[in-house]
C-alpha positions as CSV (number, residue, x, y, z in Angstrom):
1,X,24.7,122.8,-33.6
2,X,22.9,121.2,-30.2
3,X,19.9,121.1,-32.2
4,X,21.2,118.9,-35.3
5,X,22.3,116.4,-32.3
6,X,18.9,116.4,-30.7
7,X,17.4,115.4,-34.1
8,X,20.3,112.6,-34.1
9,X,19.2,111.2,-30.9
10,X,15.4,111.2,-31.9
11,X,16.2,109.7,-35.3
12,X,18.8,106.8,-33.5
13,X,15.7,105.9,-31.2
14,X,13.5,105.8,-34.2
15,X,15.6,103.5,-36.1
16,X,15.6,100.9,-33.1
17,X,12.0,101.3,-33.0
18,X,11.3,100.7,-37.0
19,X,14.3,97.7,-36.6
20,X,11.2,95.9,-34.6
21,X,8.4,96.6,-36.6
22,X,8.3,93.5,-38.9
23,X,8.1,91.6,-35.5
24,X,5.5,93.5,-33.9
25,X,3.3,94.3,-37.0
26,X,2.4,90.6,-36.8
27,X,1.0,90.8,-33.1
28,X,-2.1,92.2,-31.7
29,X,-2.4,96.0,-31.4
30,X,-3.8,95.5,-28.0
31,X,-1.6,95.1,-24.9
32,X,-0.5,92.0,-23.7
33,X,-1.3,91.7,-20.2
34,X,1.1,90.4,-17.6
35,X,0.2,88.1,-15.1
36,X,0.9,90.1,-11.5
37,X,0.5,86.8,-9.5
38,X,3.0,85.1,-11.8
39,X,6.5,85.5,-9.4
40,X,8.3,82.6,-11.3
41,X,8.9,82.9,-14.8
42,X,11.8,81.9,-17.4
43,X,14.1,84.5,-18.2
44,X,14.6,86.6,-21.3
45,X,17.3,88.5,-22.8
46,X,16.5,92.5,-23.1
47,X,18.3,95.4,-24.7
48,X,17.4,99.1,-24.1
49,X,18.7,101.8,-25.8
50,X,17.3,105.5,-23.8
51,X,18.3,109.1,-23.7
52,X,17.8,112.3,-22.0
53,X,18.4,115.5,-20.5
54,X,21.2,116.0,-17.5
55,X,23.0,119.5,-15.9
56,X,27.0,119.1,-16.4
57,X,29.4,121.9,-15.3
58,X,25.7,124.5,-15.1
59,X,24.8,123.5,-18.6
60,X,22.3,121.1,-20.0
61,X,23.2,118.3,-22.1
62,X,22.0,115.4,-23.8
63,X,23.2,111.6,-23.0
64,X,22.2,108.4,-24.4
65,X,22.7,105.0,-22.9
66,X,22.5,101.3,-24.0
67,X,21.6,98.8,-21.7
68,X,22.0,94.5,-22.6
69,X,20.5,92.1,-19.8
70,X,18.4,89.7,-18.3
71,X,14.8,89.7,-17.2
72,X,14.9,87.2,-14.7
73,X,11.6,87.1,-13.5
74,X,8.8,89.7,-13.0
75,X,10.4,90.8,-10.0
76,X,14.3,91.8,-10.9
77,X,16.3,92.1,-14.5
78,X,20.0,93.2,-14.4
79,X,23.0,93.2,-17.0
80,X,25.5,95.9,-18.2
81,X,25.2,99.5,-19.3
82,X,27.0,102.3,-21.4
83,X,26.4,106.0,-21.2
84,X,28.1,108.8,-23.6
85,X,27.1,112.3,-24.1
86,X,25.5,113.7,-27.6
87,X,26.4,117.5,-26.4
88,X,29.8,118.7,-25.1
89,X,29.7,121.2,-22.5
90,X,31.8,124.2,-21.9
91,X,33.9,124.1,-18.5
92,X,33.0,127.2,-17.1
93,X,36.0,127.0,-14.5
94,X,38.9,127.5,-16.7
95,X,40.6,130.8,-19.1
96,X,39.7,130.4,-22.9
97,X,37.4,127.7,-24.4
98,X,37.5,124.2,-23.3
99,X,35.0,121.6,-24.0
100,X,34.0,118.4,-21.9
101,X,32.2,115.3,-21.8
102,X,32.7,112.0,-20.2
103,X,31.7,108.1,-21.2
104,X,30.7,105.8,-18.6
105,X,30.1,102.0,-18.4
106,X,28.9,99.6,-15.5
107,X,26.4,96.9,-14.2
108,X,22.7,97.9,-13.2
109,X,20.2,95.9,-11.5
110,X,16.2,97.0,-11.8
111,X,13.6,96.2,-9.3
112,X,9.9,95.9,-10.0
113,X,8.0,96.5,-6.9
114,X,4.1,97.1,-8.8
115,X,3.0,95.6,-11.6
116,X,-0.9,96.0,-13.3
117,X,-1.4,94.3,-16.3
118,X,0.7,96.1,-19.0
119,X,1.8,98.9,-16.6
120,X,4.5,98.6,-14.1
121,X,6.9,100.9,-11.8
122,X,10.6,100.1,-11.3
123,X,13.4,101.2,-9.7
124,X,16.6,100.7,-11.5
125,X,20.0,100.9,-9.8
126,X,23.3,101.7,-11.4
127,X,26.8,101.5,-10.8
128,X,30.0,101.8,-12.9
129,X,33.2,104.0,-13.7
130,X,34.2,106.2,-16.9
131,X,36.5,109.0,-17.8
132,X,36.2,112.6,-18.3
133,X,37.4,114.0,-21.9
134,X,38.6,117.1,-22.8
135,X,39.6,119.2,-25.8
136,X,40.8,122.6,-25.5
137,X,41.0,125.5,-28.1
138,X,43.6,124.4,-30.7
139,X,43.7,121.0,-29.9
140,X,42.2,118.3,-32.9
141,X,40.5,115.9,-30.9
142,X,39.4,114.9,-27.1
143,X,41.8,113.5,-24.6
144,X,41.2,111.6,-21.5
145,X,41.8,113.8,-18.4
146,X,40.2,112.3,-15.5
147,X,39.0,108.8,-14.2
148,X,36.0,108.6,-11.8
149,X,33.1,106.0,-10.5
150,X,29.6,106.7,-11.0
151,X,26.3,105.4,-9.6
152,X,22.5,106.4,-10.2
153,X,19.1,105.9,-8.8
154,X,15.9,106.6,-10.4
155,X,12.3,105.6,-10.8
156,X,10.5,104.5,-14.3
157,X,6.8,104.1,-15.2
158,X,7.0,101.3,-17.9
159,X,4.0,100.3,-20.3
160,X,4.2,96.9,-22.4
161,X,3.1,97.9,-25.7
162,X,3.8,94.1,-26.9
163,X,4.9,90.7,-25.8
164,X,8.7,92.3,-26.8
165,X,8.3,95.8,-26.7
166,X,8.3,98.6,-23.5
167,X,8.3,102.0,-23.4
168,X,9.4,103.9,-20.2
169,X,9.7,107.3,-18.9
170,X,11.3,108.4,-15.3
171,X,14.0,110.1,-13.7
172,X,16.6,110.0,-10.8
173,X,19.9,111.4,-9.8
174,X,23.3,110.2,-10.9
175,X,26.3,110.8,-8.6
176,X,30.2,111.1,-9.4
177,X,33.3,110.1,-7.4
178,X,36.9,110.9,-8.2
179,X,36.8,113.8,-10.3
180,X,39.5,116.8,-9.7
181,X,41.4,118.1,-12.9
182,X,40.6,121.1,-15.0
183,X,39.0,122.9,-12.2
184,X,36.3,120.5,-12.0
185,X,35.0,118.6,-9.1
186,X,32.4,116.0,-8.5
187,X,29.5,118.6,-7.8
188,X,30.2,119.6,-11.2
189,X,29.0,116.2,-12.8
190,X,26.3,115.0,-9.9
191,X,23.0,116.0,-11.5
192,X,19.2,115.2,-11.4
193,X,18.1,113.5,-15.0
194,X,15.3,112.7,-17.2
195,X,14.9,109.6,-19.4
196,X,13.0,108.4,-22.1
197,X,13.7,104.6,-22.7
198,X,12.9,101.8,-25.1
199,X,13.4,98.1,-24.2
200,X,13.2,94.9,-26.6
201,X,13.0,91.9,-24.7
202,X,13.2,88.1,-26.2
């Protein structure tokens, strides 16, 4: 089951890449250099999709995130994000079978302290909130059980494939506060994570 969900994440990500193929095909195969000396540039819209692995309740899980925002210049971008789990996790702190997952959303700011041609290093910072969903044996659907605040700090290595398409890989630490139901607490959700991200810019 988990393997099938991993395949679905890969397929969904590739679908986004293919959707941009028509426009990217007309561009040069050579990376478009970014002028690192330019600190003042007109803004552009961005949409990004990412996926990765993290630990929830001592079990690995696959997550997916979507970001929509604005790249104001070479230094900073910000916007909104949402994250959901592709893989439900067994709650180890209760008797019987109980699966948990969560949905979260919030705001982000991403800083780019280093650029060299098409390569850059960025530091994304995100804050937001969400809800933990639980399904017990015999239930037909997940139900919201607890609300939380969340924040994360990460480091990304980015490569600008074309003027409109960027690939990033990185990781960081995701923190939670306010979880206290179903014998779960914040530390069951706080986790390091790794992430692969694709960003399309106007």
